[in-house]
C-alpha positions in Angstrom: 85.7 -117.0 4.6 87.1 -116.0 1.2 89.9 -113.5 1.1 88.5 -110.3 -0.5 90.3 -107.5 -2.3 89.2 -103.9 -2.2 86.8 -104.6 -5.0 85.0 -107.2 -2.9 85.9 -110.2 -5.0 86.3 -113.8 -3.7 90.0 -114.1 -4.6 90.3 -117.5 -3.0 87.6 -118.9 -5.2 88.9 -117.3 -8.3 92.4 -118.5 -7.5 91.1 -122.1 -7.1 89.4 -121.9 -10.5 92.6 -120.8 -12.2 94.5 -123.7 -10.4 91.9 -126.0 -11.8 92.4 -124.6 -15.4 96.2 -125.0 -15.1 95.8 -128.7 -14.1 93.2 -129.3 -16.9 95.6 -128.0 -19.6 98.4 -130.3 -18.2 100.4 -127.8 -16.1 101.6 -128.2 -12.5 100.2 -125.2 -10.5 102.7 -126.1 -7.7 105.8 -125.6 -9.8 107.9 -122.5 -8.9 106.9 -120.4 -11.9 103.2 -121.0 -11.5 102.9 -121.2 -7.7 101.6 -117.6 -7.3 100.0 -117.4 -10.7 96.4 -118.3 -9.6 96.4 -115.4 -7.1 97.9 -113.0 -9.6 95.3 -113.9 -12.2 92.5 -113.5 -9.7 93.8 -110.0 -8.8 94.3 -109.1 -12.5 90.7 -110.2 -13.3 89.5 -108.0 -10.4 91.1 -105.0 -12.0 90.4 -105.8 -15.7 86.7 -106.4 -14.9 86.2 -103.7 -12.3 83.6 -102.0 -14.5 80.9 -104.3 -13.0 81.3 -102.5 -9.7 81.2 -99.0 -11.2 78.3 -96.8 -12.1 78.9 -95.1 -15.4 76.0 -92.7 -15.2 77.0 -91.7 -11.7 80.4 -90.8 -13.0 78.9 -88.4 -15.5 76.4 -87.0 -12.9 79.2 -86.3 -10.4 80.5 -83.4 -12.5 77.7 -81.6 -14.4 78.0 -77.8 -14.8 75.6 -75.2 -16.1 77.3 -73.6 -19.2 76.0 -71.8 -22.2 78.6 -73.3 -24.6 76.8 -74.9 -27.5 79.5 -76.1 -29.9 80.9 -79.6 -30.3 83.0 -81.0 -27.4 85.3 -83.9 -28.3 87.5 -86.1 -26.2 89.4 -88.3 -28.6 92.0 -91.0 -28.5 90.7 -92.4 -25.2 92.6 -95.6 -24.7 90.3 -98.6 -24.1 91.1 -102.1 -22.8 88.3 -104.6 -22.7 87.7 -108.4 -22.8 85.7 -110.0 -25.6 82.9 -111.9 -24.0 83.1 -114.7 -26.7 86.6 -115.9 -26.0 87.6 -113.8 -22.9 90.6 -112.4 -24.8 91.5 -108.7 -24.8 90.5 -106.1 -27.3 92.1 -102.7 -27.2 92.1 -99.4 -29.1 90.8 -95.9 -28.9 87.4 -94.3 -28.4 86.4 -90.9 -29.7 83.5 -89.3 -27.9 81.7 -86.0 -28.7 78.6 -84.2 -27.6 76.9 -80.8 -28.3 75.9 -79.2 -24.9 72.4 -78.2 -24.2 72.9 -75.9 -21.2 75.2 -78.3 -19.3 78.8 -79.6 -19.7 80.5 -82.5 -18.0 84.0 -82.4 -16.4 86.3 -83.7 -19.2 87.9 -86.4 -17.1 84.5 -88.0 -16.5 84.1 -89.0 -20.1 87.2 -91.3 -20.1 86.2 -92.6 -16.7 82.7 -93.5 -18.0 84.2 -95.2 -21.0 86.5 -97.3 -18.7 83.5 -98.3 -16.5 81.8 -99.8 -19.6 85.0 -101.2 -21.2 86.2 -103.0 -18.0 83.6 -105.7 -18.4 83.1 -108.7 -20.7 82.0 -106.8 -23.8 81.3 -106.7 -27.5 82.7 -103.6 -29.2 79.3 -102.9 -30.7 77.6 -102.9 -27.4 80.3 -100.8 -25.8 79.8 -98.2 -28.4 76.1 -98.0 -27.8 76.5 -98.0 -24.0 78.8 -95.0 -24.1 76.5 -93.1 -26.4 73.3 -93.9 -24.4 74.9 -93.1 -21.0 76.1 -89.7 -22.2 72.8 -88.9 -23.9 70.6 -89.9 -21.0 72.7 -88.3 -18.2 73.8 -85.1 -19.9 70.8 -84.7 -22.3 72.9 -82.9 -24.9 71.8 -81.9 -28.4 73.6 -85.0 -29.7 76.3 -87.6 -29.0 78.8 -89.2 -31.3 81.0 -92.2 -30.5 83.6 -94.0 -32.7 85.7 -96.9 -31.4 88.7 -98.4 -33.3 90.1 -101.6 -31.8 92.3 -104.6 -32.3 90.8 -107.9 -31.1 93.2 -110.6 -29.9 90.5 -113.2 -30.6 91.1 -112.4 -34.3 94.9 -111.9 -34.0 96.2 -114.8 -31.9 93.6 -117.4 -32.8 90.9 -118.0 -35.5 91.7 -116.0 -38.7 95.0 -114.7 -37.2 94.8 -111.4 -39.0 97.3 -109.1 -37.3 96.4 -105.8 -38.9 92.6 -105.9 -38.8 91.0 -103.0 -37.1 87.3 -103.0 -36.1 85.6 -99.6 -36.2 82.1 -99.0 -34.7 80.1 -95.9 -34.5 76.9 -94.6 -32.9 75.2 -91.2 -33.1 72.2 -89.3 -31.6 70.5 -86.0 -32.2 72.5 -83.4 -34.1 75.1 -86.0 -35.1 72.5 -87.7 -37.3 72.9 -84.6 -39.5 75.4 -85.5 -42.2 77.3 -82.2 -42.0 77.7 -82.4 -38.2 78.8 -86.0 -38.4 81.4 -85.1 -41.1 82.8 -82.3 -39.0 83.2 -84.8 -36.1 84.9 -87.4 -38.3 87.2 -84.7 -39.7 88.1 -83.5 -36.3 88.9 -87.0 -34.8 90.9 -87.8 -37.9 93.1 -84.7 -37.8 96.3 -84.1 -35.9 95.7 -80.7 -34.3 98.5 -80.9 -31.6 
C-alpha cells in the first residue's frame, strides 16, 4: 500500500516518478544530494497542488453574514502562487478582489483562502481570474464582483522568451463593476497606497 500524506496522495508513486525523471535527465537519484529528493518533491507537489482537494465555494459559504453594508469591499495584494499547466512552472503575483454586498458579507479571511484553493492547482492565469470572480458571484450573490491579477510567469522568465520584467495582468468583472465609474473607483483603490 502506498504511503499517504495528510492530503491523501500516493507519495510512493509520486516519488518513483520523480526518480524516473532524474534518471531520464542523466542524474543519479541514489547520490547523496538527490537521495531524498523524490520524497521531498512528492511532498512539495502535495502542498503546491492542494487546491484539488479543497472546495472554494464551501470556504466562502462557511462565513456568510447578514449585513446591510452596501459599499465596495476590497481585499487587495493577496499573494498567489500557482503552477502554469503548460510547462508546470510556477507563476506568482497578487490578486485584488472586490465585491459590493447585497445583504450579505463574507469573513475577510475567506477571500484569500478561496483564491488559494483555485491557485493551488495547475492553472492558467486567465482561468484563475474567472474562477475567483464566478465563485464569489455565485456563492455570495453580491451586486458585483471585480478581480484583477498581476503575475510573473517563470515559463516566460527562465525559458522561452526569457523576459524578466514582464508582468501579466488579467481582469474579470460582474454586475455593478461593469459600470465604468465603479470599475474606475476599484482600479484607483487597488492602485493607491492607503496604509
